[in-house]
N, C-alpha and C positions, 0 to 999 in steps of 0.2 A: 632398603636403598640399595642395598650390597648389589641384590638380584638386578635392579635397573640398571645399574653400573656395568655388572656382569655383560647384561641385555646389550648396552650400548656398544660394548667392546666387540661381544660377538657379531653385533650387526654391521660394525664399522668393518672388519675382518671377512667377510661373507665373502666368497667368490661370485663375480657375476661378469655376464658377457660386456666388455666394454669398447667403446668406439672412441678414438682419440686422434688428434691432428698431431703429427710432429712433422718437422722439416716440410711444411707444405703438401703432406700427404694424409691420407686417412689409415688407419690400422684398427685391426679387431684382434681383440686377446681376451682371456681369463683371466681377471685379477680383482683383488679388492679395492675399496676406496682408498685405504691408506697407500696400497701400491700405485695408483692411478697418479694420486697427487705427491706423492714422494715423503709421505711422513711414517711414523711408527705410531702403533696406539697398543697398549695391553694392560691388564688389570693385574693388580699385583697388591697382597695385603690389605684389600679392602679399598683400593684406592685405583683411579686411572691415571696411566702414564702415557703421555702424548710427547714424543720427541724429547723423552729423557727428564720431563716436566712433570712432578706429581700434583695431582690434583685430589683434593679431598671431595669437593663438589663436584656432580654430574654436570651441572649447567655451566661451571667454568671449564670442563672438558671439551664439553659440546661448544662453547664458545671460540675455545681455542683451535679446534678442528675448522670451524667455519672461517676464522681468520685465515689459517694456513689456506685454505681452498680460494678463498678471496686472493691471497698474494700471488697465487699461481697465475702466470701468464692469461690473461683475459683474450688475448687474440687467438689463444688454440682451443679447439673444441675438444669437449671431455664428457662423458656422459657413461653412466651405467644402466644396463636393461637386464631384467628379470630372466630373460629367456632370449634365444636366439631369433625365435620370430619376430619379436619386437624389435630386436636391432635389425634384422632385415626390413620390416616395415620402415622404420626410420630411415634406414638407406635407400629405399625405393622412393619414399617420398621426399627426400632432402633435395631442395633447390641449390643447396650450395656445392653441390659435387657435378662434376662433369661427367658424361656418360661413361667415359674410360675408368674414373675414379668410382664411380658406382658399381661398374662391372668388377673391378678390382676387390673393392670392399666387400661386395656381396659375396665373393669366391672365398675371402678370407674368414667371413662370417661362418659360411658352410662347413668348412674345414675345423672349426672349433670343435673340441670334444668337451662335452658337458657332462 
């Protein structure tokens, strides 16, 4: 079970291409899921720690992360992509962006160094 817990923490902290909305504009950056949603998760002494709360069970830690993500402002867009190509594809197909927002976002994505 320890390996599954460590895998969960590693997966949470993996860096990805992120597109998010803040202050009515879209941004692209490289960050992890906890960075994107504003929480901390790590593995210590066989337990998972989420925002200083210690979880013995993996399922409890997963539920805590889900609750944190649900509590984040649902009116703001947040998503992680496995590659710049996926992020570019989303931006090109998005109907929520004006042409200017789309151009700015695509330029931001292109500048990311992975």
